[in-house]
C-alpha positions as a printed NumPy array, in Angstrom:
array([[ 37.144, -46.879, -13.176],
       [ 40.318, -48.702, -10.488],
       [ 40.729, -48.712,  -7.662],
       [ 43.155, -46.229,  -6.181],
       [ 45.438, -47.73 ,  -4.199],
       [ 48.342, -45.255,  -2.392],
       [ 51.357, -47.868,  -1.523],
       [ 54.329, -45.87 ,   1.343],
       [ 57.199, -47.237,   2.237],
       [ 58.316, -45.463,   5.078],
       [ 57.378, -42.051,   6.916],
       [ 60.282, -39.592,   8.436],
       [ 62.654, -37.275,   8.159],
       [ 64.833, -37.613,   5.008],
       [ 68.715, -37.836,   6.659],
       [ 66.981, -40.191,   8.585],
       [ 65.312, -42.511,   5.749],
       [ 66.719, -45.92 ,   4.08 ],
       [ 70.052, -45.341,   2.92 ],
       [ 68.014, -46.056,  -1.137],
       [ 66.754, -43.281,  -0.268],
       [ 62.639, -44.628,  -0.386],
       [ 60.428, -42.3  ,   1.787],
       [ 58.521, -40.05 ,   2.676],
       [ 58.949, -36.655,   5.19 ],
       [ 55.975, -36.001,   7.863],
       [ 55.098, -32.478,   6.635],
       [ 55.219, -34.03 ,   2.887],
       [ 52.431, -37.306,   4.417],
       [ 50.968, -34.636,   6.031],
       [ 50.093, -32.189,   2.81 ],
       [ 48.84 , -35.197,   0.675],
       [ 46.485, -36.191,   3.302],
       [ 44.848, -32.683,   3.964],
       [ 44.557, -32.468,  -0.246],
       [ 43.088, -35.698,  -0.577],
       [ 40.633, -34.241,   2.289],
       [ 40.362, -31.469,   0.376],
       [ 39.932, -33.266,  -3.467],
       [ 36.832, -35.239,  -1.474],
       [ 38.855, -38.026,  -1.637],
       [ 37.678, -41.176,   1.835],
       [ 40.064, -43.184,   3.017],
       [ 38.914, -46.688,   3.157],
       [ 40.824, -49.863,   4.762],
       [ 41.823, -52.299,   2.124],
       [ 40.077, -55.147,   3.671],
       [ 36.805, -53.085,   1.773],
       [ 38.683, -52.375,  -1.546],
       [ 39.212, -55.87 ,  -1.483],
       [ 35.843, -57.417,  -0.545],
       [ 34.947, -54.84 ,  -2.966],
       [ 37.352, -56.596,  -5.654],
       [ 36.103, -59.681,  -4.44 ],
       [ 32.233, -59.175,  -5.769],
       [ 33.299, -57.449,  -8.783],
       [ 32.317, -54.106,  -7.818],
       [ 33.194, -50.791,  -9.441],
       [ 34.541, -48.664,  -6.656],
       [ 33.848, -45.024,  -5.693],
       [ 35.471, -42.201,  -7.689],
       [ 36.223, -40.367,  -4.154],
       [ 37.78 , -43.997,  -1.844],
       [ 41.238, -44.503,  -1.502],
       [ 43.264, -47.001,   0.583],
       [ 46.563, -46.434,   2.196],
       [ 49.046, -49.091,   2.578],
       [ 52.102, -49.334,   4.287],
       [ 55.08 , -51.707,   2.831],
       [ 57.896, -53.065,   5.219],
       [ 56.392, -52.872,   8.514],
       [ 57.841, -50.135,   9.59 ],
       [ 57.747, -48.66 ,  13.577],
       [ 57.255, -45.528,  12.091],
       [ 53.593, -46.907,  10.685],
       [ 52.25 , -47.451,  14.49 ]])
């Protein structure tokens, strides 16, 4: 089984997103998080995933890490 890591670039209104169109609307992001919760997933820190990988530990079936690339202010 592999580790699950979801990568987002930015969360914002579609008309405010990057010119490339990379991004997720706030309501879509909320729905995705709600789905993870309803489906029994547990969001864990990326550091925990990296530590487990370094130890060669198998992932928990319902663990997922969420990352944000690029450092946009909406990540805060």
